[in-house]
C-alpha positions as CSV (number, residue, x, y, z in Angstrom):
1,M,5.2,8.8,20.9
2,E,7.3,6.6,18.9
3,V,7.5,8.8,15.8
4,L,8.4,11.5,17.9
5,R,11.1,9.3,19.5
6,R,12.5,8.3,15.9
7,S,12.5,12.1,14.7
8,S,14.5,12.7,17.5
9,V,17.0,9.9,16.9
10,F,17.3,11.2,12.8
11,A,17.9,14.6,14.0
12,A,20.4,13.7,16.6
13,E,22.0,11.5,13.5
14,V,21.9,14.1,11.3
15,M,23.6,16.8,14.0
16,E,26.5,14.1,14.4
17,V,27.2,14.0,10.5
18,F,27.6,17.6,10.5
19,D,29.3,17.9,13.7
20,R,31.9,15.1,13.3
21,S,35.5,16.0,11.6
22,P,35.9,15.2,8.0
23,T,37.1,11.8,7.0
24,D,40.5,11.8,4.9
25,K,38.7,10.3,1.8
26,E,36.0,13.0,2.4
27,L,38.8,15.7,2.3
28,V,40.3,14.6,-0.3
29,S,37.2,14.3,-2.6
30,Q,36.0,17.8,-2.1
31,A,39.3,18.9,-2.7
32,K,38.9,17.2,-6.3
33,A,35.5,18.7,-7.0
34,L,36.9,22.2,-5.8
35,C,39.5,21.6,-8.3
36,R,37.2,20.6,-10.8
37,D,35.2,24.0,-10.2
38,Y,38.3,26.1,-10.5
39,I,39.3,24.6,-13.6
40,N,36.3,24.7,-15.4
41,S,36.1,28.4,-14.3
42,R,39.6,29.3,-15.4
43,L,38.7,27.6,-18.6
44,I,35.6,29.7,-19.1
45,R,37.4,32.7,-18.6
46,A,39.8,32.0,-21.2
47,G,37.2,31.2,-23.7
48,V,38.4,27.6,-24.4
49,S,35.9,25.1,-24.7
50,W,36.7,21.5,-23.5
51,S,34.8,18.2,-22.7
52,K,32.5,18.3,-19.5
53,P,33.9,16.2,-16.3
54,E,32.7,13.0,-15.9
55,H,29.0,12.7,-15.2
56,H,29.8,11.0,-11.5
57,A,31.8,13.4,-10.5
58,P,30.7,15.4,-7.8
59,V,30.2,19.1,-7.8
60,P,30.3,21.3,-5.0
61,G,27.1,21.8,-3.2
62,G,26.0,23.4,0.1
63,K,28.9,24.3,2.5
64,L,31.3,23.0,-0.6
65,A,30.0,25.6,-3.1
66,E,30.2,28.5,-0.8
67,V,33.9,27.1,-0.3
68,S,34.4,26.9,-4.0
69,T,33.2,30.6,-4.7
70,I,35.6,31.9,-1.8
71,L,38.3,30.1,-3.5
72,L,37.6,31.6,-6.8
73,R,37.1,35.1,-5.7
74,L,40.8,34.6,-3.6
75,G,42.3,32.9,-6.9
76,D,41.4,36.0,-8.3
77,E,43.0,38.5,-6.3
78,L,46.3,36.2,-6.1
79,E,46.4,36.3,-10.1
80,Y,45.5,39.8,-10.4
81,I,48.4,40.6,-8.1
82,R,51.0,38.0,-10.1
83,P,49.3,37.4,-13.3
84,N,52.3,36.3,-15.2
85,V,52.9,33.5,-12.6
86,Y,49.7,31.5,-13.3
87,R,49.8,31.9,-17.0
88,N,51.7,30.0,-19.6
89,I,53.0,27.6,-16.8
90,A,54.2,24.8,-19.2
91,R,56.4,27.0,-21.2
92,Q,57.5,28.5,-18.0
93,L,58.6,24.7,-16.8
94,N,59.8,24.2,-20.1
95,I,57.7,20.9,-20.5
96,S,55.8,18.7,-23.0
97,L,51.9,18.8,-22.4
98,H,52.0,15.1,-24.5
99,S,52.9,12.9,-21.8
100,E,50.9,12.2,-18.6
101,S,53.7,11.0,-16.5
102,V,55.5,14.7,-17.2
103,V,52.5,16.9,-16.4
104,S,51.9,14.8,-13.2
105,D,55.9,15.0,-12.1
106,A,56.0,18.8,-13.1
107,F,52.6,19.5,-11.4
108,L,53.8,17.3,-7.8
109,A,57.3,18.9,-8.1
110,V,55.9,22.8,-7.9
111,A,53.2,21.4,-5.5
112,A,55.8,20.4,-3.3
113,Q,58.1,23.7,-3.7
114,I,54.9,25.8,-2.9
115,F,54.8,24.4,0.4
116,T,58.4,23.7,1.0
117,A,58.2,26.4,4.2
118,G,54.6,25.6,5.5
119,I,51.1,25.7,4.8
120,T,48.8,28.5,4.8
121,W,45.5,29.1,2.9
122,G,47.2,31.6,0.8
123,K,49.5,28.6,-0.8
124,V,46.7,26.3,-1.1
125,V,45.0,28.7,-3.4
126,S,48.1,29.1,-5.0
127,L,48.1,25.4,-5.7
128,Y,44.8,25.7,-7.4
129,A,45.9,28.3,-9.3
130,V,49.0,26.8,-10.8
131,A,46.8,23.6,-11.4
132,A,44.2,25.9,-13.4
133,G,46.7,27.6,-15.2
134,L,48.5,24.2,-16.0
135,A,44.8,23.0,-16.9
136,V,44.3,25.7,-19.6
137,D,47.8,25.0,-21.1
138,C,46.5,21.2,-21.5
139,V,43.5,22.4,-23.3
140,R,45.1,24.7,-25.6
141,H,47.6,22.1,-26.8
142,A,44.6,19.7,-27.6
143,Q,45.2,17.8,-24.5
144,P,42.1,17.9,-22.7
145,A,42.2,14.5,-21.0
146,M,45.3,16.0,-18.8
147,V,42.8,17.7,-16.8
148,H,41.4,14.9,-15.2
149,T,45.6,13.9,-14.3
150,I,45.7,17.6,-13.2
151,V,42.8,16.8,-10.8
152,D,43.9,13.5,-9.3
153,C,47.4,14.6,-8.9
154,L,45.8,17.5,-6.7
155,G,43.8,15.2,-4.9
156,E,46.9,12.8,-4.3
157,F,49.0,15.9,-3.0
158,V,46.2,16.8,-0.7
159,R,45.8,13.3,0.8
160,K,49.7,13.0,1.7
161,T,50.3,16.5,2.4
162,L,47.6,18.8,3.4
163,V,44.9,16.4,5.2
164,T,46.5,16.6,8.3
165,W,46.4,20.5,8.3
166,L,43.0,20.4,7.0
167,K,41.3,18.1,9.7
168,R,43.0,20.1,12.4
169,R,41.3,23.3,11.2
170,G,38.1,21.1,10.5
171,G,37.9,21.0,7.0
172,W,37.5,23.4,3.6
173,A,35.2,25.5,5.4
174,D,38.0,27.4,7.2
175,I,38.9,29.1,4.2
176,T,35.9,31.4,4.9
177,K,37.9,33.2,7.8
178,C,40.5,34.4,5.0
179,V,37.7,36.8,3.6
180,V,35.6,39.6,4.8
181,N,32.2,41.1,3.4
182,T,32.0,44.5,4.0
183,D,28.9,44.9,1.8
184,P,26.7,42.2,1.3
185,S,24.9,43.7,-1.3
186,L,27.7,43.9,-3.3
187,R,29.4,40.6,-2.2
188,S,32.7,41.8,-1.9
189,H,35.6,39.6,-0.9
190,W,39.2,40.0,-0.6
191,L,42.4,38.7,0.6
192,V,43.4,39.2,4.2
193,A,45.9,36.5,5.1
194,A,49.5,36.6,3.8
195,V,49.6,34.5,0.6
196,C,53.4,33.6,0.1
197,N,56.8,35.2,-0.2
198,F,56.6,35.8,-4.0
199,G,59.9,36.3,-4.7
200,Q,60.9,32.7,-3.2
201,F,58.1,31.2,-4.9
202,L,59.0,32.4,-8.4
203,K,62.8,31.2,-7.9
204,A,61.9,27.8,-6.1
205,V,58.8,26.9,-8.4
206,F,59.2,28.1,-11.8
207,F,63.2,27.7,-11.9
208,V,62.9,24.2,-10.2
209,L,65.0,21.7,-12.0
210,L,63.0,19.2,-13.8
211,P,64.0,16.2,-15.5
212,E,65.0,16.6,-19.3
213,R,61.9,15.2,-21.2
C-alpha cells in the first residue's frame, strides 16, 4: 500500500511539472537551444564547417525537438518566399564581423525592428532566420565564435521582449498551431499564419541606420 501511495505521489508530481507554465529561465534556455539547432541546420545546408556547440549546451529533446522541427520547416517556407532577405545579412547591414559588440548591436537592432508592430509566430521564425543567416556569414568570414554571441543575443532578446508573450501561449509548443499536416506519411507542413509585411520589413530592418563602425 505504501508503494502504491508513493507511486501515486510521484505520478502527481510528474503531471504537475508538465501542466505548470514554463518559467522565464526555461523559456530563454529553450529559445537558445532552438537557436543553436536552427543555426546548425543552416550551416550544414550552406556546407560550412564549424566547431561543435559547447558540450554542456542542451539540445532539443522530447516536445522541444518537435518544436525545433516545426521551426525549421517554417523557416524553410519563409526563406523560400524571400530568399534574398536572409542571405548575406552582414553585407546588407554593412557591418564588420570582427567585433562582438558590432554583431550584437546589429542583431539586436534588427530584432527590435522586426517586432516594432507586435509579436507573431511568423516574426519569431523571421528572428531565427536572421540569426542563422548572420551566423552563416560569421563562420564564412572565419568568425565562428560569433555564433555563440548571436545565440546569447537571441536569448537576451527573448528574455526582455518575448517571454511574457510566450508564457501567455503556454510556451514554445504553441508554434505547432501554425502548421497543418494533411499527409502524415509525407510529414508535409506549411505556413498557415501571416509572417509579416515584408515591404515594411525590408525598409525597417535592412535599411535601419546603425552607427558607423
